[in-house]
N, C-alpha and C positions, 0 to 999 in steps of 0.2 A: 874432655870428652872421654867416655869410657871406651875400652877396647871393643871393637866390633868383630865378632868371630863367625856370625852366621846372618842369614837374611832377616830373621826375626829381630836380632839385635839392631840391625840397620833400620828396619821399619820402625821399631820403638824409638830409636834415636831421632829419626827424621820427624816422627809425629811429635815428640817432646820439643825438639828444637824449633819446629815450625810453629807450634802453639806458643812458645815463649816469644819467638820473633813476631808473630802475628799480634800478640798482645802489646808488644813494644811499638809496632807500627800504628796500631789503633790509638794508643795513648799519646804518641809523639809524632804525628804526621808531618809536622813542619821540619823535623830533623831527618826525614827520610832522604837517603841518597838515591834519587830516581835513576841515575845512571847505573849504579851498582845493582839495584833491584831489576832494572831492565836487562842488564847483562846476564844476571843469574837466570832470569825468566827465559831469555833467549837461548842460553846454552842448554837449559833443561829441556826446553821444547825441541831443540835441535837433536839432542841425544835420543829423545823418544822417537823423533821422526826417522833418524838414521836406523834405529832398531826396527821400527815398523817396515821401512824400506828393505832392510836386509832380510827380514823374515819373509817378505814377499818375493825374494829372489833378486833384488837389485843390489849390485855390488858397488859401493861408493868408491870413486876414484880418489883415494886418499892423497895422491900427489897433487891434486888440484885444490886441496883445502888450504886456505890462507887463514890461519887461526887469528892473527892480528887483525885482518880485515873483518872476520866474523865478530871479533870483540867490538870493534868500532861500530859495526852495523847493529849489534845487539844493544850497545850503549845508547844508540840513537833511536832505536825502534819505538820505544814507548815514551820518549822524553817529553813529547808534547801532549801526552794523555793525562787525564785526571788520575790522581794517585789512587782513588778508590777503584778505578778500572784496572790499574796495574795490580793492586792487591788482590782483586777478584780473580784475575787471570793467574796470578801466582798461586793462589789457593787451589785453583782447578788443576794446574800442572802438578802441584804437590800430591793431590789425590791420584792423578794419573800415574805419577812416579811410584807411589806406594803400591798401586795395583799392578804395575809392571814388575816391580821387584818381587812381589808375592808370587808371580808366575815363574820366576827363575829358580833354578837349582843353586845351591851354594857354590857348586863347581863353576857354573856359568857366570855367577856374580863375582867371584873372587879370583879366579884363575886368569892370568894375563892372556891376551890375544884370543879369547874365545869368540869374539866378534871381529869382523874385518874392520869396522869403523873405529874400534878401540886402538888400532895400530897407528892411528894418526900420531899418537904419543907412544913411542916404542915401549913394549912390555907393560902396557896398561891393561887393567881389567875394567869391567863395567863399574865395579865398586870405586875404582880410582876416579873415574869421571864423575860419578855421583857424589863422592866425597868432596871433590874440588868445587863442583857447581851447586851442590845442594846443602852441604854442611859447613864447609870451611868459612863461608862468608856470613853465617848466621850468628 
């Protein structure tokens, strides 16, 4: 993956990565790891929800977050759903993610601890969360 230095680089990388991933999913549905796809979808949806909540003034109690428990819940969330349904939701979240990123400044995106919810993992930025759950598994 190329070095990402600003939000446009990130948007371009996400769009290209998702397009490649989507084409792979469509061509090889039987090889899809539904648990991994569900996990990524769950985390991306959660990050977007935390951001929305924080912008509306709600402060997340980060000490109550059990990351391992959320991983398990996300792995199970869509496991019984049809793969087309999961892919459709994944595509929607990808569009929401890009729209969200586009509204951020580079400072908000790349500097650590700019949002309260990012401090669940010490010294993390919004970009760190997006990289982990939107790019690293594609």
